[in-house]
Structures are given as C-alpha cells and as structure tokens.
Backbone as CSV, one residue per row, in Angstrom:
resi,resn,N_x,N_y,N_z,CA_x,CA_y,CA_z,C_x,C_y,C_z
1,UNK,2.474,7.751,14.513,1.578,8.700,13.896,0.703,7.991,12.878
2,UNK,-0.447,8.515,12.661,-1.366,7.970,11.652,-1.306,8.840,10.399
3,UNK,-1.354,8.202,9.244,-1.476,8.955,7.999,-2.920,9.407,7.853
4,UNK,-3.148,10.535,7.212,-4.534,10.974,7.003,-5.226,10.063,5.990
5,UNK,-6.547,10.018,6.048,-7.289,9.153,5.123,-7.395,9.737,3.718
6,UNK,-7.020,11.002,3.534,-7.093,11.602,2.202,-5.773,11.472,1.438
7,UNK,-5.088,10.348,1.646,-3.840,10.074,0.936,-4.118,9.874,-0.559
8,UNK,-3.075,9.996,-1.343,-3.178,9.765,-2.781,-2.711,8.341,-3.084
9,UNK,-3.609,7.541,-3.645,-3.266,6.188,-4.078,-3.473,6.158,-5.585
10,UNK,-2.384,6.288,-6.363,-2.533,6.298,-7.824,-3.215,5.016,-8.314
11,UNK,-4.264,5.174,-9.078,-5.040,4.032,-9.585,-4.147,3.051,-10.346
12,UNK,-3.232,3.603,-11.148,-2.358,2.737,-11.949,-1.421,1.903,-11.082
13,UNK,-1.135,2.356,-9.867,-0.306,1.559,-8.968,-1.028,0.251,-8.607
14,UNK,-2.339,0.331,-8.497,-3.140,-0.863,-8.198,-3.395,-1.688,-9.453
15,UNK,-3.899,-1.042,-10.503,-4.379,-1.765,-11.688,-3.294,-2.134,-12.691
16,UNK,-2.186,-1.402,-12.704,-1.138,-1.690,-13.683,0.132,-2.239,-13.037
17,UNK,0.120,-2.381,-11.729,1.312,-2.910,-11.069,0.974,-3.984,-10.035
18,UNK,0.341,-3.613,-8.927,0.133,-4.573,-7.845,-0.752,-5.756,-8.228
19,UNK,-1.773,-5.519,-9.031,-2.720,-6.596,-9.357,-2.442,-7.261,-10.700
20,UNK,-1.264,-6.992,-11.268,-0.877,-7.585,-12.548,0.215,-8.626,-12.305
21,UNK,0.033,-9.809,-12.865,1.020,-10.871,-12.723,2.315,-10.473,-13.435
22,UNK,3.429,-10.652,-12.753,4.738,-10.291,-13.297,5.720,-11.442,-13.083
23,UNK,6.685,-11.539,-13.979,7.709,-12.571,-13.840,8.624,-12.269,-12.652
24,UNK,8.870,-10.989,-12.396,9.763,-10.582,-11.310,8.999,-9.634,-10.380
25,UNK,9.192,-9.799,-9.091,8.536,-8.962,-8.078,7.011,-8.988,-8.185
26,UNK,6.459,-10.160,-8.449,5.001,-10.300,-8.561,4.348,-10.147,-7.193
27,UNK,3.366,-9.295,-7.127,2.606,-9.110,-5.894,1.158,-9.542,-6.084
28,UNK,0.764,-9.774,-7.320,-0.627,-10.147,-7.595,-0.983,-11.492,-6.966
29,UNK,-0.086,-12.448,-7.021,-0.348,-13.757,-6.421,-0.481,-13.665,-4.906
30,UNK,0.366,-12.850,-4.313,0.302,-12.622,-2.871,-1.032,-11.989,-2.495
31,UNK,-1.422,-10.940,-3.212,-2.680,-10.247,-2.923,-3.900,-11.132,-3.204
32,UNK,-3.797,-12.019,-4.192,-4.900,-12.920,-4.533,-5.225,-13.870,-3.375
33,UNK,-4.231,-14.168,-2.529,-4.468,-15.039,-1.376,-5.541,-14.469,-0.446
34,UNK,-5.669,-13.144,-0.427,-6.664,-12.492,0.424,-7.899,-12.095,-0.374
35,UNK,-7.923,-12.408,-1.684,-9.099,-12.131,-2.500,-9.032,-10.869,-3.347
36,UNK,-7.868,-10.242,-3.431,-7.722,-9.053,-4.262,-7.292,-9.451,-5.675
37,UNK,-8.040,-8.986,-6.677,-7.744,-9.312,-8.071,-7.925,-8.067,-8.938
38,UNK,-7.643,-8.216,-10.215,-7.838,-7.115,-11.160,-9.310,-6.724,-11.262
39,UNK,-10.191,-7.609,-10.867,-11.617,-7.327,-10.938,-12.125,-6.479,-9.759
40,UNK,-11.305,-6.324,-8.707,-11.781,-5.561,-7.548,-10.738,-4.582,-6.996
41,UNK,-10.146,-3.743,-7.829,-9.147,-2.796,-7.319,-9.710,-1.824,-6.283
42,UNK,-10.995,-1.517,-6.369,-11.610,-0.631,-5.375,-11.569,-1.247,-3.981
43,UNK,-11.709,-2.560,-3.916,-11.641,-3.250,-2.622,-10.234,-3.143,-2.033
44,UNK,-9.214,-3.256,-2.892,-7.840,-3.127,-2.425,-7.592,-1.702,-1.932
45,UNK,-8.054,-0.728,-2.676,-7.873,0.666,-2.260,-8.550,0.921,-0.910
46,UNK,-9.769,0.446,-0.742,-10.489,0.625,0.522,-9.771,-0.095,1.668
47,UNK,-9.221,-1.266,1.380,-8.498,-2.024,2.408,-7.227,-1.287,2.824
48,UNK,-6.559,-0.651,1.879,-5.348,0.115,2.199,-5.701,1.322,3.067
49,UNK,-6.811,1.972,2.768,-7.252,3.112,3.589,-7.563,2.642,5.016
50,UNK,-8.262,1.522,5.150,-8.544,0.974,6.493,-7.236,0.619,7.201
51,UNK,-6.304,0.054,6.440,-5.007,-0.370,6.964,-4.242,0.813,7.574
52,UNK,-4.203,1.949,6.880,-3.463,3.092,7.429,-4.206,3.744,8.586
53,UNK,-5.513,3.576,8.619,-6.300,4.093,9.745,-6.004,3.282,11.008
54,UNK,-5.736,1.991,10.836,-5.558,1.081,11.970,-4.115,0.899,12.423
55,UNK,-3.143,1.348,11.604,-1.731,1.098,11.907,-0.924,2.391,11.852
56,UNK,0.109,2.441,12.660,0.948,3.640,12.729,1.970,3.683,11.598
57,UNK,2.246,4.902,11.152,3.295,5.149,10.162,4.579,5.517,10.904
58,UNK,5.695,5.004,10.407,7.001,5.288,10.983,7.867,5.900,9.893
59,UNK,8.482,7.034,10.218,9.358,7.663,9.232,10.524,6.741,8.940
60,UNK,10.818,6.574,7.658,11.858,5.650,7.233,13.120,6.387,6.799
61,UNK,12.965,7.366,5.903,14.108,8.131,5.422,13.610,9.408,4.759
62,UNK,14.562,10.247,4.378,14.228,11.514,3.752,15.241,11.786,2.651
63,UNK,14.764,12.318,1.522,15.667,12.720,0.453,15.092,13.940,-0.252
64,UNK,15.633,14.286,-1.397,15.182,15.492,-2.097,13.742,15.394,-2.591
65,UNK,13.199,14.175,-2.673,11.828,13.986,-3.148,10.791,14.099,-2.030
66,UNK,11.227,13.881,-0.800,10.305,13.970,0.323,10.694,13.055,1.467
67,UNK,9.748,12.847,2.356,9.950,11.994,3.523,9.172,10.699,3.322
68,UNK,9.843,9.576,3.513,9.259,8.255,3.298,8.804,7.651,4.622
69,UNK,7.680,6.957,4.559,7.102,6.315,5.738,6.778,4.868,5.423
70,UNK,6.818,4.047,6.468,6.409,2.641,6.370,5.257,2.422,7.337
71,UNK,4.285,1.667,6.868,3.183,1.248,7.727,3.147,-0.274,7.659
72,UNK,3.259,-0.913,8.800,3.326,-2.370,8.875,2.122,-2.876,9.670
73,UNK,1.549,-3.985,9.194,0.420,-4.566,9.905,-0.306,-5.594,9.075
74,UNK,-1.578,-5.801,9.398,-2.398,-6.804,8.732,-3.399,-6.125,7.810
75,UNK,-3.325,-6.458,6.528,-4.266,-5.962,5.520,-5.412,-6.964,5.441
76,UNK,-6.636,-6.483,5.641,-7.795,-7.369,5.644,-8.418,-7.407,4.255
77,UNK,-8.474,-8.607,3.687,-9.063,-8.797,2.371,-10.399,-9.503,2.464
78,UNK,-11.100,-9.612,1.346,-12.399,-10.282,1.345,-12.322,-11.774,1.666
79,UNK,-11.133,-12.388,1.422,-10.989,-13.827,1.650,-9.906,-14.173,2.664
80,UNK,-9.388,-13.184,3.365,-8.337,-13.473,4.335,-7.488,-12.248,4.612
81,UNK,-6.528,-12.438,5.489,-5.657,-11.352,5.912,-4.217,-11.611,5.472
82,UNK,-3.488,-10.515,5.258,-2.084,-10.587,4.848,-1.254,-9.654,5.715
83,UNK,-0.089,-10.117,6.122,0.848,-9.245,6.824,1.653,-8.500,5.769
84,UNK,1.550,-7.172,5.800,2.163,-6.362,4.750,2.903,-5.158,5.327
85,UNK,3.714,-4.593,4.455,4.366,-3.309,4.679,3.942,-2.426,3.516
86,UNK,3.461,-1.237,3.826,3.183,-0.274,2.770,4.199,0.852,2.899
87,UNK,4.556,1.434,1.757,5.532,2.510,1.715,4.845,3.743,1.141
88,UNK,5.074,4.876,1.777,4.442,6.148,1.434,5.489,7.240,1.362
89,UNK,5.190,8.296,0.624,6.053,9.475,0.604,5.205,10.713,0.850
90,UNK,5.736,11.585,1.666,5.152,12.915,1.809,6.029,13.791,0.936
91,UNK,5.529,14.142,-0.234,6.324,14.807,-1.252,6.785,16.194,-0.854
92,UNK,8.033,16.491,-1.185,8.605,17.801,-0.902,7.852,18.891,-1.666
93,UNK,7.339,18.558,-2.851,6.629,19.546,-3.665,5.107,19.388,-3.587
94,UNK,4.627,18.164,-3.350,3.184,17.889,-3.346,2.487,18.270,-2.040
95,UNK,3.186,18.156,-0.930,2.602,18.363,0.398,1.382,17.466,0.612
96,UNK,1.525,16.206,0.206,0.464,15.219,0.375,1.134,13.842,0.495
97,UNK,0.513,12.944,1.239,1.029,11.579,1.354,0.584,10.788,0.131
98,UNK,1.548,10.110,-0.506,1.260,9.332,-1.707,1.763,7.900,-1.511
99,UNK,0.912,6.959,-1.880,1.230,5.531,-1.804,2.303,5.197,-2.832
100,UNK,3.328,4.458,-2.399,4.370,4.013,-3.318,4.203,2.533,-3.644
101,UNK,4.139,1.697,-2.620,4.007,0.269,-2.877,3.568,-0.479,-1.628
102,UNK,3.298,-1.744,-1.845,2.911,-2.688,-0.803,3.746,-3.931,-1.014
103,UNK,4.208,-4.538,0.057,4.977,-5.781,-0.071,4.683,-6.677,1.118
104,UNK,4.949,-7.978,0.967,4.727,-8.884,2.088,5.655,-8.547,3.249
105,UNK,5.152,-8.669,4.453,5.982,-8.535,5.651,6.432,-9.937,6.002
106,UNK,7.679,-10.241,5.738,8.187,-11.604,5.876,8.668,-11.919,7.281
107,UNK,8.511,-11.002,8.209,8.961,-11.258,9.587,7.923,-12.009,10.371
C-alpha cells in the first residue's frame, strides 16, 4: 500500500533531530552523504514525500497509540541516494499518518 502524500512530518523531527549532529544515534552524518543538512530541511521533507510516493508501506505492528508502518527503499538526495527505512504511525486518535523517524537500511 502507498501512504498518502498529505502525511504529517513534524518540522522539529527534521530540524531538531535528524539533521542535528548527536553523540548517539546520529543520523545527520548519514543524511549529509546525500546532501541533506540543517540548511535545507525543506529538501529532506520533499525527498521523504517522493520516497513514500515511490515505495510501498508495510504494516509493522499495532498498539494503543496506533498502527505502525515501515517504508523501505532509496531516498534521493541532491548529492546522492541513500537506502533507508522510514517509520510511520497511523494514530489511533489522530486518524492521520505521521512520520516517526528515518534510519539507514543496513541490508
């Protein structure tokens, strides 16, 4: 199944987490390989939207907060491509798909 393009991607997830260098679980260095930086969070958001349009979502699990989905594939950046997994939730109360995180696909 495909996720709709009107998903919710919290801005702070991009600007205060994914694109910020961290001592533990750093994803900014990984994303920088494809050209995503703190200076271009809009490009990352647009790339994630293209990514979910091009790749299928698979239900992962369900709990009291909602149903979780994984989308695996190639994220296209301005300077290269990355194999990634994105995690989404369809909230039990929100009735909307919301971005949780992105991580490298190490397979």
